[in-house]
N, C-alpha and C positions, 0 to 999 in steps of 0.2 A: 504494500500500500504506500502511496505517495502522500506526504504531508506538505502542504504549501501554505505559507502565511501571506496575507494580503494587508498592506498598509497603504493608506491613502492620505491625501493632503487637501486643504481647502481648494486648491487649484483643480482637484478632481471632483469637487462638489460635496466634500465630506468635512464636517467640523474638525478642527485640530484636536489631536489627542492630548489628554491631560496627564497621561501616565505612560510608562513603557509597555505597550501592548500592540498586537496586530488587530486591525479592525475585524478581520475574519480569518479563520484557519480551516482549510479543507483537509480532511482525512478521507481519502478515497472519494466516494460519492456524497459524503456528508460534509456540510459546511456549518461551522459554529460561528455565529456573528456576535461579536462583543456587544455588551449592553450599550445602547446609545442614549444620550442625554438630550433634553430639549434645548439644544444650543444651535446657534446659527453659524455661518462660515467664519465669523470673527471670534467664535468661542463664547459668545454672550448668551446667557439664558434668555429665551424668548419670553416676552411679557404675556400675562394672561393666566387663566385658570387651567384646570386639568385638561379640558378639551383642547385648548390651544397647544399646551405642552405635549399632549399625546400625539397630536397631528404632526408636530415638529419631529418627535422621536420617530414616528413611522416614516416620515420623509427621509430622515437620515438612514434608517434601516433599509428602506427601498433603494436608496442610492448605493449603499455598500453592496447589497445583493446584485444590483445592476452591474456595478464595476467588476464583480467577481464572475459575471456571466449568468446570473440568475434573475428570477422574477418573484417579487413578494407574493403575488396572488397564486402563482403556480407551484412554487418550490418549498414554501415554508411548511414544516411538519409539526413544529412545537415552538412555543414562546413562553418566556418567563417575564412577568411584569412585577415591578416593585413600586408600591405606592406609599407616600409618607402620611397620607390621611385617608383612613378607611371610609370616611364620609364621602370621598370622591369616587367610590367604587362604581356607582351607577353611571355617573357622567363619563368616567373613564371607559366603561364598557360601550356606551353609546358612540364615543369617538373612535374607539379601537375597531369595532365591528364594521365600520364604514370601509376599512381597508381590506376586508376579506368578504366581498359580496357573494362569491360563489361557494367558498368552502372555508370554514374556520379551522385553524390548526389546533392541536392540543395546546392547553395553556395552564400555567400555574400563576397565581397572583398572590403576592405576599405583602403584608404591611411591614414597613420598616421605620426606624426612628429618624432616619435622615439619609439624604443622598448628596452627592457632590454638587457644588455650586448652588445649593438651595433648591434643587429641582424637586418637583412634585411626583415625577414618574421616571422610570428607566425601564427599558425592555431589551432583552436579548433574544436571539432566535437560533433555531436549528433548522437547516434546510437540506434537501436531498435532491440530487440530479444524477440520473443514471450515467449521463455523459461526463460527469465530473465538473470541475470548476476552473475557470480562467483558460488561458491559452497555454498549451503545452509546448 
């Protein structure tokens, strides 16, 4: 099995990393996408409530998947979401499900005491493509 790390920059349309990690790592046909924050290409937290932050996180995840050769709606099999306020759960769900109109992936949602940059939400993904990831 081949393992490949994908690291992107704001020039690629992905917010800057705040720590030493790959944005995604492929292991064979499986891609593990690092948790994305609701930050813009300048690394700033987007303003707004949980719906706006969830939308930005999903945009960031979709871009990482696209750059790795995948598609959010087609290839995601599992997601893990982290919320700092459980009272946001219903609004989070409403914003999240808009990104998966045909098929929802498996998901875990966890309440946490805090996230980097004061974010309300962070989401990571697992995706699968029989053809693998990126160019060989």
